[in-house]
Residue, then its C-alpha position, 0 to 999 in steps of 0.5 A: m782910124a779916124r780921129l773922134r772929138g769930144g769924150a771920145v777922144t779920152a775913152v780911147a786914150v783910156l783904152v790905149a794906155v791900158t793896151g798899148c793898141k790902137s783898135g783898128q791898126s794897119t799892117g803891114s801882112s799880105g791878105s785883107r783885114g775882115g771884121g772888126n766889134g770883137v771878131v778877133l775875140a772870139a776867134v782866140d776863143s775858138l782855139a784849141v788850148k793844149g799845154r806847149a809840146p817839147k821841143t825835140g825834134y824841130s829843127r828849120a830844116r823840117f820846114g824845108t828850105a829857108w824861103a823856098d819860092t812857093d808861089s812860084n813868082s820865082c822871086d824868094t819868099r825873103d825878097d818878096i817881103l822884102k818888096r811887101d812891106l820897105k819903102a824906096v826899095k831898090f833892086t839888084g840884077g832884075t826885079c827880085k833881088v832888093s839891094y836898098g829900102l826903107l823901114e818906116p817904120d819898124p812895126y817892132s821898135g818904133k823906129e827907122i831901119t834902111y836896109r840893104r843887101g848883105s847888112s843883117q838890121v831887117d830880118i824878115d820875122h816869122v809873126v808865128p815863129l817855126s819852133d813855137a809852131w813845132q811844139k803846138g801842132a806842126k811837129y804831127w802836120d804833113p810836110n807840105k804843110r809846114i812848108a808853107l807855114a815858113n813861108d807864109p806872105l800872112n806869117l812874115i813882116a820885116v822888123d829891126a833885126s836886133t829887136n826881132r832876136g829877143k823874142g826867140d820863140g816866144d808867143a804873146a804871153t813871153w814876148l811882145p812889140p816894143n812899140t806898144k802901138y803894135r801890140c794890137t796888130y801883133v797879136a791879131d795875126q799872130v790869131a790868124v796865122k794859128k785859126k789858118y793852121g790850125l795851131w793851138v794856144t797854151a792858156a797861159e798865152k790866150a790869156a795875154m792874146k786876150k788882154v792885149l786884144s780887149g783894149c782894142p774890140q776893133q781890131k781887124l783879123p787880117t785873111g789871104g797867104n798862100p794856100t796852106t800846102a806848098p807845092e808837092r815840089f818842096r821836100a822837108r825833113 
């Protein structure tokens, strides 16, 4: 974001204090960011509003094998995201398996995290949790659409494991990143995923999204990622 002068600085400071985010923040999400001028808020308004359905029948297996190579680049999805989001990346046995990297900073906590393969300090988070998706439309999808959601770079981000595990399957009404500067980006990413896949939101979730985004009207809506249907060779229950 360009540095502003004079009274404009005061106005921006007020917005940051109220919402805890900055307009037009960047993100590690795959794809481009377009729009501004209320585009993300308009996208929120386009989402269907319904109650949260029961979690009955949910399991991770409903979304296929974890980290399936749905983009057919011969690397699993987890390593794809580590390569995208970490700095100073090192590999073992080729150019797929990430053995080392730096998360500088972790978007959720703002901390600097060192990733070493085999440790649990870095998670790959589903920005829209799979359980939340199940309760807001994914239960009724073809399995290949669920597999696509679980492996779509638009819905994945490398984050601090300990912070992420406090999120559970929360939506924007129940959990936001402790790093307030990242909240606009985080909510915009959730909106983008829910719009792309046709997931609904609860009334409380929509209100929470709009509260965050009202303070950053120039926040851009990410686009891109993988197709919404995984190749037929992949299977889920």
